[in-house]
ROVO-676333 format. One line per 2 residues: number of its first residue (from 1); for each residue x, y, z of N, C-alpha, C, O. Coordinates in pm, 1 decimal. Layout:
// residues N
NUM) X Y Z X Y Z X Y Z X Y Z | ...;
//
This chain:
// residues 63
1) 82.6 -118.5 0.0 0.0 0.0 0.0 87.5 125.5 0.0 51.9 227.0 -59.8 | 200.8 117.4 66.8 291.8 231.8 70.1 336.9 268.2 -71.2 342.4 386.2 -106.1;
3) 368.8 168.6 -151.8 413.7 195.4 -288.9 302.0 258.1 -372.1 327.3 348.3 -451.9 | 178.8 210.8 -353.8 65.8 268.6 -427.0 45.0 414.9 -388.2 10.1 497.5 -472.5;
5) 66.5 446.4 -261.5 54.3 584.3 -214.7 159.9 672.2 -280.7 130.4 784.3 -322.2 | 281.9 622.4 -290.6 388.1 697.3 -358.5 354.6 718.5 -506.0 375.9 826.7 -560.8;
7) 301.6 613.3 -569.5 268.4 622.3 -712.1 160.5 726.9 -739.1 173.9 806.9 -831.7 | 54.3 727.2 -659.6 -54.0 822.9 -682.7 -6.8 965.4 -657.6 -50.1 1058.1 -726.0;
9) 81.3 983.3 -560.3 136.9 1115.9 -532.3 221.0 1164.1 -650.0 211.8 1280.2 -689.8 | 302.0 1075.9 -705.2 386.5 1110.4 -819.7 301.5 1144.8 -941.6 328.6 1243.6 -1009.8;
11) 198.9 1064.4 -969.6 113.1 1089.5 -1085.6 33.8 1218.6 -1068.8 15.5 1292.8 -1165.2 | -13.1 1245.9 -948.1 -86.5 1370.3 -922.7 3.7 1491.1 -946.8 -40.6 1591.9 -1001.9;
13) 128.2 1481.5 -906.2 222.2 1592.9 -922.1 246.5 1625.6 -1069.4 275.3 1740.4 -1103.1 | 235.4 1527.1 -1156.4 255.2 1551.0 -1300.1 153.0 1649.3 -1355.3 180.5 1719.7 -1452.5;
15) 36.5 1654.4 -1294.5 -67.9 1747.2 -1339.0 -87.0 1860.7 -1238.7 -190.4 1927.6 -1236.7 | 14.5 1880.6 -1156.2 17.9 1987.0 -1055.7 -92.5 1975.5 -950.9 -139.4 2076.1 -897.8;
17) -133.2 1852.8 -921.8 -228.8 1829.3 -813.7 -152.1 1790.4 -688.4 -47.0 1726.9 -696.3 | -204.7 1828.6 -573.2 -143.0 1792.1 -446.3 -244.0 1717.8 -361.0 -362.4 1751.6 -360.6;
19) -198.2 1617.9 -289.8 -283.3 1545.2 -196.3 -285.5 1622.3 -65.3 -180.5 1657.2 -11.3 | -404.5 1648.5 -14.7 -420.4 1722.3 110.3 -388.4 1629.0 227.1 -467.3 1540.3 259.7;
21) -273.3 1649.2 289.3 -228.8 1561.3 397.4 -315.5 1573.0 522.1 -322.7 1478.9 601.2 | -380.8 1685.8 540.6 -465.6 1704.4 658.7 -597.1 1627.6 646.5 -657.2 1591.0 747.5;
23) -641.8 1603.1 523.3 -769.6 1535.3 502.6 -754.5 1387.7 465.8 -853.3 1314.3 463.7 | -633.4 1343.9 437.2 -611.6 1207.9 391.2 -598.9 1112.6 509.1 -519.5 1134.9 600.5;
25) -678.9 1005.4 505.6 -677.8 903.9 611.2 -671.6 766.8 546.0 -702.4 752.4 427.7 | -632.0 666.9 622.4 -629.2 530.3 572.7 -719.9 443.7 658.3 -745.3 474.1 774.8;
27) -768.5 334.8 598.6 -847.5 237.4 672.1 -810.9 99.9 619.3 -816.5 76.3 498.6 | -774.1 10.0 707.1 -735.8 -124.9 667.2 -854.1 -218.6 683.4 -916.9 -223.5 789.2;
29) -883.8 -292.6 578.3 -986.8 -395.8 587.2 -926.1 -521.3 648.5 -996.2 -601.6 710.1 | -797.3 -537.1 631.4 -725.3 -651.9 684.2 -628.0 -598.2 787.9 -532.6 -528.8 752.6;
31) -649.8 -628.3 911.9 -570.1 -569.2 1019.9 -426.1 -621.3 1024.9 -353.3 -591.4 1119.6 | -384.3 -698.5 924.7 -245.9 -745.1 920.0 -149.1 -631.9 886.4 -28.4 -644.5 906.9;
33) -202.8 -521.2 834.6 -118.9 -404.3 802.9 -55.7 -353.6 932.0 -127.2 -304.9 1019.6 | 73.4 -363.6 945.7 142.7 -324.3 1067.3 209.0 -187.9 1056.0 201.1 -106.4 1148.0;
35) 274.0 -163.3 943.5 346.6 -37.3 928.0 250.3 73.3 888.1 166.5 54.0 800.1 | 261.7 189.5 952.3 177.2 301.8 911.4 215.2 349.4 771.3 331.2 340.2 730.9;
37) 117.9 399.5 698.9 141.6 450.8 564.3 181.1 597.1 575.4 118.3 674.2 648.0 | 285.1 634.4 503.2 334.1 771.7 507.8 323.9 835.8 369.8 322.2 768.4 266.8;
39) 317.5 966.3 372.1 320.5 1046.1 250.7 427.5 1150.2 274.9 408.7 1242.4 354.3 | 540.7 1135.5 206.1 657.0 1217.7 239.3 705.6 1176.1 377.2 731.7 1058.2 401.2;
41) 717.7 1271.7 467.1 761.3 1238.0 602.7 645.1 1238.5 701.9 666.8 1229.2 822.8 | 520.9 1249.5 651.3 403.6 1255.1 738.3 331.7 1120.2 740.7 303.6 1061.4 636.2;
43) 302.8 1072.7 860.6 228.4 948.6 878.6 79.2 977.9 862.6 26.2 1069.6 925.3 | 12.3 899.4 778.3 -130.3 920.1 756.8 -210.3 858.9 871.2 -176.8 751.8 921.7;
45) -315.9 928.3 911.0 -400.9 883.5 1020.9 -478.3 759.0 978.3 -534.0 754.8 868.6 | -481.9 657.1 1065.4 -561.2 537.0 1039.2 -692.5 547.3 1115.7 -693.8 581.8 1233.8;
47) -803.4 517.0 1047.4 -935.9 525.6 1108.3 -1005.8 390.0 1098.6 -967.5 304.8 1018.4 | -1109.2 371.0 1181.9 -1187.6 247.4 1180.5 -1313.1 259.2 1094.9 -1372.7 158.3 1057.3;
49) -1353.9 384.1 1063.5 -1470.8 404.8 978.3 -1455.1 537.3 904.2 -1370.2 619.5 938.5 | -1538.8 556.5 801.6 -1534.3 679.4 723.3 -1673.8 707.6 668.5 -1758.4 618.4 663.0;
51) -1696.8 830.7 628.7 -1822.4 868.4 564.4 -1790.4 913.6 422.8 -1703.4 998.0 401.2 | -1862.0 856.1 326.5 -1842.5 889.4 185.5 -1979.9 903.8 121.5 -2060.5 810.8 124.1;
53) -2005.8 1018.3 65.4 -2134.3 1047.6 3.0 -2250.2 1019.1 98.3 -2353.5 965.3 58.3 | -2231.2 1056.0 224.8 -2336.6 1042.8 324.2 -2352.8 904.7 384.2 -2438.1 885.7 471.0;
55) -2274.3 808.3 341.3 -2283.1 671.7 394.0 -2159.4 643.2 477.3 -2048.2 680.5 439.9 | -2179.7 576.1 591.6 -2068.0 541.2 678.7 -2028.1 396.6 653.4 -2113.0 307.8 646.7;
57) -1898.3 374.0 639.6 -1843.7 239.9 622.4 -1736.5 217.2 726.2 -1672.2 311.4 772.4 | -1717.6 91.6 762.9 -1617.2 61.6 863.6 -1530.6 -55.4 823.2 -1562.1 -128.0 728.8;
59) -1421.2 -73.4 895.0 -1326.3 -179.5 861.6 -1383.8 -318.0 887.2 -1331.7 -416.5 834.9 | -1490.2 -327.9 966.6 -1552.4 -457.4 994.3 -1676.3 -482.5 908.7 -1737.7 -588.6 920.0;
61) -1714.1 -388.0 824.0 -1833.6 -401.5 741.0 -1808.8 -495.1 624.1 -1695.4 -511.9 579.3 | -1916.6 -555.9 575.0 -1909.7 -635.6 452.7 -1909.4 -540.8 333.6 -1976.8 -437.8 333.7;
63) -1832.1 -578.0 232.3 -1833.1 -496.0 111.1 -1872.1 -581.2 -7.1 -1879.1 -531.4 -119.5;
//
């Protein structure tokens, strides 16, 4: 996942887009993820649930 985060950041920069580090969070569906995901030198916040388009989803929910 760390590599995918680096890739999306690099591709966004090509079009002069920046990822907002204050709003970016991670959520693991598989709790085997041990290392925190970073963007540059900042560790991204890990959450147990999120709201997207008015719907709340969680790491224990069925998808």
